[in-house]
N, C-alpha and C positions, 0 to 999 in steps of 0.2 A: 283819427285816422283808421280805417278797418282794411283788413287784408283784402276784402272783397273789392273795395275801391282800388287798391293797388293793382289787382288783377284785372280789372276793367281798364285802368289806365295803360297797363303793360300790353293789353290786347289792341287798344287804339294805337298806340305807338308801333306795334308790329304790322298792322295792316294799313296804317296811315288813312284810315277811313273809319267814320262812326258806324256806318251802315254794314260794312263787311264784318266789323268787330262786333256788332250788336247780333248778326246773324250766327256769328261763331259761338257766342256765350248764351245764345237764347234769351236775348233780352230786348226790349223795344228800343228803337234808336232815341226816342225821347227819354226813356229811363236811363239810359247809358250817358246821354249829354248831362242829364240832371246829376248824375252820380259824379262826373268829372266836375261839373261846377261846384258842387258841394265840396269836393276835395281841394280845388283851387281856393275857395273862400276860406276853409280851414286853414290852410298853409300860408294864404295871403300873398300867393305867388301866382303869376299866370304860367300854366304848363303846356297849353296847347294853342295854336292859332288856326283857324280855319281860312284858307286861301282857294283862289279859283283852281290852283293845281292840286289841292288836297290839303291835309293836315300838315302843319309845320310844328315841330317841337321846339319850344323855348328852351333857353339855356337852363333854366330852373327845372324844365321838363326832362332834359337830356340827364341832369344830376340826378333826379329822382328815378329815371329809369335805370340808369347805372347801379344806383345803391339799392333799389328794392327788388331787382331780380333775384337775387340770391336769398332775400328774405322770404319771398313768395315761395321759391323752391324749398327752403329749409321748413316752412311751414307746412307745405304739401307732404314732405317726408315725415314730420311728426304726426301729421294726421293719419297717414297711411300706415305709420307704425301702431299708433293708437286703435285704429280699426283692426289691425292683425291681432293686437293684444285683446280686444273685445271678443273676437270670433274664436279664440283658443278655449277649447272645452276643458279647462281645468281651473282648480281654485277651490274655494270652501263656499258653501252655501248653507245657510241657517233657516231652517223651516220650522215653524211651529204648526202642530196640529191639536186641534180641539179633542178633548176626551171622547172617544167612541168613533171617531172619523176613521182610524186605521182599520178599526173592526168592521166598519161598513164598506171600506174599499177592499181590494184583493189583498190578502196578507203577504203576497209576493211584491206589492207594488214598489216597496223601497228597495228590496234586494235585486228586483230586476233592473231598477234605474242604476244601481251601482254597478252591475254587470255591464249595461249598455254605456255608462259613462265612468269608467274606472278611475279617471283623472280628476273628477268632481268629489271632493270630501263633503258628505252631507251630514250636517249636524241637526239632530231631530230634537225638538222639545215638545212637551205636551201639557196643556194647560186648559182650563175652562175657557169658554168662547170670549168673554170680555177681556180675560188676561192675554189671549191671543192677540187681540186688537191692540190693546196697551203695548206689547212687546213690538209689534209690527209699527206702531205709531212712533215709538221712542227709537225706532231703527236699531233695536237688539236683535231684530231677525229681518231676513230678506223678504219673506212673505209668510202667509199662513193659510192652512186648509181648515177652514172653521165653518160655522154655521150661520146662515143668513136669518133675517136680512141685517145688512151693515149699513153704516151711515155713507151714503154716496157723495157727500160733501168732503169725506175724509179719505174714503179708500176706493180703489179701483176693484170692482168684484165680478168674478165669472162664476156661475152655477156650472158645476160638473156631474151632479147626481142628487137625485131626490129619493129619500125614504119617507115612509108614512107612519105617523103616530097610532098608537093605540092605547085603549084602557086595558088595565090588568085587574080582571074582576074574579074574586073568589067564588067557587061554585056555589056557595051559600047565599050569594046576592042575586036577586031575581034578574039582574041585567046580564047574567051570564048566559041566559037563554036566548039573547039577541044575536044577529049575525052582524049588524053595525049599529052604531049609536050615534044620535044627534046631541049637540051640546046641550039643549034644552032640557034633555032627559037626565042631565047629570046635576041639575040644580041644587037638589037636596043631598048630595053625596060628599064624604071626606076624601081628600086627595093627599097621595104621596107622589113628590116630583122632585127633579133636579133642582137645585137652588138658583137664586137670582143671578149668579155668575154665568148662567147659561141663558142663551136667547130661547131656548125651548120653554123654560119658565115664563117668560113674558109673552111669548107668542100664545101660550095656553090661557093664560089670564086675559089677554085682549079678545080671544076667541069667545071665553065665557062671558066677559063684559058686553060683547056685540050681541049675545044671545040673551041679555037682560039680567045677569046676576053675577054677583061676586064670588068666586070659588072658596070653598072652605078647605084651605091648604092646612093639613095637620102636621105635616113632616116634610122637610127638604133635607136633601143630601148631596153631595159631590160624586157620589157613586150609583150608577144605574142598578147595580146589582142589589143594592140596599132597597130599592123601589120595588124590585121583585120579591125579595125576601118578606118585606113587611106586608105586601099584598097577599103573600102566602099564608102569613099569620092573620090575615083579614083585619088590619089595621086601618083600612081604607082602600080606595080604588087607586091603583098606580097609574102613572102616566108614562109610557116607555114608546119604544119605536119598534116597527115590525121585525127588522132583523134581529134585534135583541130579543125579543119575545121567542124567537125560534132557537136562539143560543142558550138561553137561560129558562130551562123547562121545568115548571112545576106541574104535577098532575092535577091539582086542585085550582089552578089558575087557568082562566080562559083570556087569551088576548081578543079583544074585540075592536076592529077598525072604526074610524070615525066617518061619517057620511060626508062630511066636508071635504072635498078634494084640495081647497086651497090651503088646508092646515097640513103643512108638510115640514119635514126635516130636511132642509136643502143644504147640501155641502157646496161650499164655495171657495174658490182661490181668491185671496185679498192681497193687495199690495197698498202701500202708503201713495196717496195721490200726489202728483206733482214732484215725486221723488224719481230720480233716473233709474231705470231699470237695467242692470247689466246683463250681459249675455247669458249667464248662468241661470237667472231668474227666467228668461225667455225659453231656455232650454227645458227647464223643469216644469213651466206652464204648458208648453206643447206636449211634453211628454205625458203628464197628467190628463190633458184633454184628449189624447190619442190613444190613452191605455185601454 
């Protein structure tokens, strides 16, 4: 027996008519009749009789009507209270940020959120991309702001900002004279890049393979500043992102953008698929999209 069935039954009792009750609850008369029939079949007792003068409620129907009215009312009160609880802008929200993402966004984005929603306690965690996904998957965080692409079978994902990668070329390298670079031109170079825990690493390798070669990665790290420093020492070509190249400046290093516009560093909001999203997650998502 479902609450919806009881509501339908009480509506028919109230109007003494299937047609009037159906209009009141925005359901077809056929659908309403089927719901009442299913209820009678489940209870194994007749509840209503149709007569030329209208609907007659049986003694079993009268008993069910009397006992179920307060049940439906109580359920509606519970649902109303829960809706009010869900819409209260207070509580704790745990958000994972992938390394580098907060630098790419406005430095005030977290403090502004906390000023706007002072009753929401924001717990911030920072990890590499793959760890962010793992934390969300294990429900140790409500959502993550990470780098795409993500597994769409596992996560809901909304892109909020794109930055573009670049190579870091020492002035001694002939590529430093270029204004943009194609992947095929990098075939014989040595590379310094973030490690395999970052989507950036895999995205770069995939682009190289599409261009017909396996990249010669000589050093990986979890810190983008190390990529820039080793490029400065001419240990290889660093793979970085445009905004980082502006922040970490070496005079002998030239940031050269890629010609391929599809190679990008895309910041995404991700949540676990098929998991109920509380109101706080919706508030934070809307805030990030409108910031």
